C-alpha positions as CSV (number, residue, x, y, z in Angstrom):
1,M,141.8,-181.9,107.4
2,K,139.2,-183.7,109.6
3,R,138.4,-180.4,111.4
4,A,137.8,-178.6,108.1
5,I,135.6,-181.3,106.8
6,L,133.4,-181.3,110.0
7,A,133.2,-177.5,110.1
8,L,132.2,-177.4,106.5
9,A,129.8,-180.3,106.9
10,L,127.7,-178.6,109.6
11,V,127.4,-175.1,108.3
12,P,124.2,-175.5,106.4
13,A,123.3,-173.0,103.8
14,L,121.4,-170.3,105.5
15,A,120.2,-169.7,102.0
16,A,118.1,-172.8,102.3
17,G,115.3,-170.8,103.8
18,C,115.4,-167.7,101.6
19,G,112.7,-166.2,99.4
20,G,111.7,-163.7,96.9
21,N,109.7,-160.4,97.0
22,Q,110.0,-157.9,99.8
23,S,107.4,-159.5,102.1
24,Y,108.3,-163.1,101.3
25,G,112.0,-162.4,101.4
26,S,111.6,-160.7,104.8
27,K,109.8,-163.8,106.2
28,V,112.4,-166.2,105.0
29,S,115.3,-163.9,105.9
30,K,113.9,-164.0,109.5
31,M,114.1,-167.8,109.3
32,C,117.7,-167.6,108.3
33,E,118.5,-165.2,111.1
34,D,116.7,-167.5,113.6
35,F,118.7,-170.5,112.4
36,A,122.0,-168.6,112.6
37,K,121.3,-167.6,116.2
38,R,120.5,-171.2,117.2
39,E,123.5,-172.6,115.4
40,Q,125.8,-170.1,117.1
41,K,124.5,-171.2,120.5
42,I,125.0,-174.8,119.6
43,G,128.5,-174.3,118.2
44,T,130.4,-175.7,115.3
45,P,131.5,-179.4,115.8
46,R,135.2,-179.8,115.3
47,S,135.5,-183.6,115.7
48,P,133.3,-186.7,115.4
49,A,132.7,-186.6,119.1
50,D,131.5,-182.9,118.9
51,L,129.3,-183.9,116.0
52,A,127.9,-186.8,118.0
53,A,127.1,-184.4,120.8
54,R,125.8,-181.5,118.8
55,G,124.5,-183.0,115.5
56,D,121.0,-183.8,116.7
57,R,120.6,-180.2,118.0
58,I,121.8,-178.8,114.7
59,V,119.3,-180.9,112.8
60,A,116.5,-179.9,115.1
61,A,117.4,-176.3,114.8
62,Y,117.5,-176.5,111.0
63,D,114.2,-178.3,110.9
64,D,112.5,-175.9,113.3
65,T,113.8,-172.6,111.9
66,I,114.3,-173.3,108.2
67,L,112.5,-176.4,106.8
68,Q,109.2,-176.3,108.7
69,P,108.7,-172.5,108.4
70,L,109.6,-172.8,104.7
71,L,106.9,-175.5,104.2
72,R,104.3,-173.2,105.9
73,T,105.2,-170.0,104.2
74,Q,103.3,-169.2,101.0
75,A,105.4,-167.7,98.2
76,P,103.9,-165.2,95.8
77,P,103.0,-166.6,92.4
78,E,106.1,-165.1,90.7
79,D,108.4,-166.9,93.2
80,A,106.4,-170.1,93.5
81,A,108.7,-172.3,91.3
82,A,111.9,-171.1,93.0
83,A,110.3,-171.5,96.4
84,A,109.3,-175.1,95.6
85,H,112.8,-175.9,94.5
86,L,114.2,-174.3,97.7
87,R,111.8,-176.4,99.8
88,Q,113.1,-179.5,98.0
89,I,116.7,-178.5,98.6
90,A,115.9,-177.8,102.3
91,R,114.5,-181.3,102.7
92,Q,117.6,-182.8,101.1
93,Q,119.8,-180.7,103.3
94,R,118.0,-181.6,106.5
95,D,118.5,-185.3,105.5
96,A,122.2,-184.7,104.8
97,L,122.5,-183.0,108.2
98,R,120.8,-186.0,109.8
99,A,123.2,-188.4,108.0
100,L,126.1,-186.2,109.2
101,A,125.0,-186.4,112.8
102,D,124.6,-190.2,112.5
103,A,128.0,-190.6,110.9
104,G,129.5,-188.5,113.7
105,K,128.0,-190.8,116.3
106,K,129.5,-193.8,114.5
107,G,132.9,-192.0,114.0
108,D,132.6,-192.8,110.3
109,T,135.1,-190.4,108.7
110,Q,134.6,-191.7,105.2
111,A,130.8,-191.0,105.4
112,L,131.6,-187.6,107.0
113,R,133.8,-186.6,104.0
114,R,131.2,-187.8,101.5
115,L,128.3,-186.1,103.3
116,A,130.3,-182.9,103.7
117,V,130.7,-182.7,99.9
118,R,127.0,-183.4,99.5
119,N,126.1,-180.7,102.0
120,A,128.4,-178.2,100.2
121,Q,126.6,-179.0,96.9
122,L,123.2,-178.3,98.5
123,N,124.6,-175.1,100.1
124,G,125.6,-173.9,96.6
125,Q,122.2,-174.7,95.1
126,A,120.4,-173.0,97.9
127,G,122.7,-170.0,97.6
128,D,122.0,-169.7,93.9
129,I,118.2,-169.6,94.5
130,A,118.6,-167.1,97.4
131,R,120.5,-164.8,95.0
132,Q,117.9,-165.2,92.4
133,L,115.2,-164.3,94.9
134,K,117.3,-161.4,96.3
135,A,117.1,-162.8,99.9
136,K,119.7,-160.6,101.6
137,S,120.2,-162.1,105.1
138,C,120.3,-165.6,103.6
139,T,123.1,-165.2,101.2
């Protein structure tokens, strides 16, 4: 069970960077692709020790490829509200990933379980927005 929780906990929603119309959607889909490549290179943590070793790199990858570009990318007016909500979720997810990395360093399995649930909720919310915005490579 511990492995499943950790694997779930550190698979952030690629949807957290997804956007709306063709041009905006293409930009944010690229963000999702960039994150997926970096995450694949880092690998999925399977234990608190793995999480302690890889968590900071996963947080940095998420921040560099999803959150910061999302904050810089202007959404078209018709997608502005959804994009603002997506940015809010992306911030929360980055914070959840940071907390997961810290819990891994401490070996705090209770916190890992709680944070994995929170991360899954954020994944779902971001996925809903991505589907609404028709962001294909982020869903």
